[in-house]
Every structure is written in structure tokens, then in C-alpha cells.
N, C-alpha and C positions, 0 to 999 in steps of 0.2 A: 548605073547611068553616070555619064561623064558630067562633072560639075561645070566644065568650060565648053564642052562640045568637042574638044580635041584631047585625045589621050596623052599626047606629048606634053601638053601644058599641065594636065592633071598630074602626070608622073613627076615633072620637075618641081611642081609645088609640093607634092608629097615628100620627095627626096630632100628638098631644101628645108622643109620643116623638120625632118629627122635630124639634119645637121644642126639647125638652130636649137633644137631641143637638147642636143648634146652640149652645145656651147653654153646654153642656159643652165645645164646641170653644174657647170663649173663657175660661171660668172653671175648667176642669179636669174630670177624669173622675169627677165625683161627682153621680150622678143626684138624690140627696136634696137636695143643695145647689142644683142647677139648678132643681128644683121649688120649693123654698123661695124662691129668688131671684126666680123668675118671679112667684110670688104676691105677695111683698112689693112689688116694683116696680109690678106692675099695680094693686094696691090704692092705692098712693101716687099713681099717675097718675089713677086713677078719682076719687079724692077732690079732684082739682084741675080736673076737667072739669065743665061744665054737665051736668045730669042727662040731657038728651036726647042730647047727643054721647056721653056715657059709655055710654048704652044702645045707641047705634048701633055703638060700638066693640065692646061685649059681643057683639052679634049676629054679629060677624065671627070671634069666638074659637071654638076647638074646645070642645065641650060640657064636658069636664073642666076646661079652663082657665077657662071662663066661671064655673064653680062657685067656683073659687079667687078669681076677680075679684070676685064678689059677696059673698064671705065677710066678715062684720062690716060690711056696708053700712048706712049711716045717711044717707039722702038729705036729711034735714032739716038736717044739719050742713054741706051742700056748696053750692057748691064752696069749697074753701079758697083763699086768695089769696096764696100764696107768690109772691114776685117774683124771688127769686134762686135760682140752682142750689143754693147752700148750704142754703137753707131747704127746698128740695125733697128734697135728699139726706139731711137729718138723719133723717127717719122711715125712710128706706131703711136707713141705717146702724144705727139702733135695732132695726129688724126683723131685721137680719142678725147681730146680736150673738151669737145662740145657737149659731151654727155655726162652721165654719172661717172665719177672717178673709177677708173679701172687701171690696175697695174699693167704696164705695157708688156712686161715679161709673162705675166699670167695670161694676158690676151694672146700673145704669140704661142705660148705652150698649148693653150686650149684649141686654137685653130689648127696648129700643127697636129695635135692629137686627132682632131676630126679628119684631117687630110689622111693621116696614116691609117685611120680606121676605114675610110671609104674609098680610097683610090688603090689601084693595083700596087701590091707590095714592091714590085720591081721599080715601078715609076716613083713611088714614094722614096725609095732608097736612092734613086738617081737624083731626085730633087735635093734631098738632105745632103748627099755627098758633094753636090755642086757648091754648097755653102762653105765658108771658112769654118774651121773647127770650133771656134768660139760661138758662132751662131748655131752650129749643129747641136750644141748642148741644149738648145731650147726644144729640140725635136724629141718625141718619145723614145725611150731607150730600146723599144722593141723593133725599131726600124734601122737598118743600116749597120755599119760597123761598130 
């Protein structure tokens, strides 16, 4: 029997929990922190992708995660042109300030690992390859060049 009465809602909750569990495996057993980290890193990534590629990535995300991805979206300001991992990680660190201390690099690597694991391999490689080389190094080695 459906928990919510709508299979699409049940499925997105189940899939989102799988993603959060993987993030918690790396960052510790705090579901709130995992959700917050997922959103912060995804929005930082989104803001560095061309709009079409960002939309293609969003289409691969679970419905709940897609909502977090598009939160505060301003396509007219995009894409940002960070060239270094340090520039990319600065807004991640700023976004994570309000919770338990988490290294921004660890947060980005953990979310990128979840993306690489759950989205289409070709799409994952396109997203990674759209980033400057220094930022690509945060992505799991198994994806892309």
C-alpha cells in the first residue's frame, strides 16, 4: 500500500532516502546535514553549468531533489565562471556554515559521488566535462576522462 496515496511521491521519497543514506555513509549519520549538503552542492554546481546542461541534469534527479536543485534559481546570472576548485568550494563552505562543520571539499566529493552513481553515465560525464579541470578533480575518478 502507498504511504502517501501517490506512487510518484512514494518513489521520490524512497529514492531521495537512498541518496541521503549514501551521503550519510561519507559525512556521518545526520539526515538533516545530508539533505542540506546535497542542496548546497547541487545549487553550487547548477550555477556553474550552461542552462541546457543544468536542465538535463535536473531531469535525472529525483523529484524532491530536483526541487532543492532549482531553489533560488536565477538563470539570467548564469553560468558563473569559477576556474579553480577553491572558487567553487567557497560558496559550498558558506552554505554549510549553519550546521555541523563539514569540509567543503568532502561535501562536494560526496555529492558528486552520489550523482555519478545514480544518474546516467553519459550525463554524468557531460556535467563533469563542462567544469574546469581543477573542479573536475572533485568528481569521482570513474566518470569522464
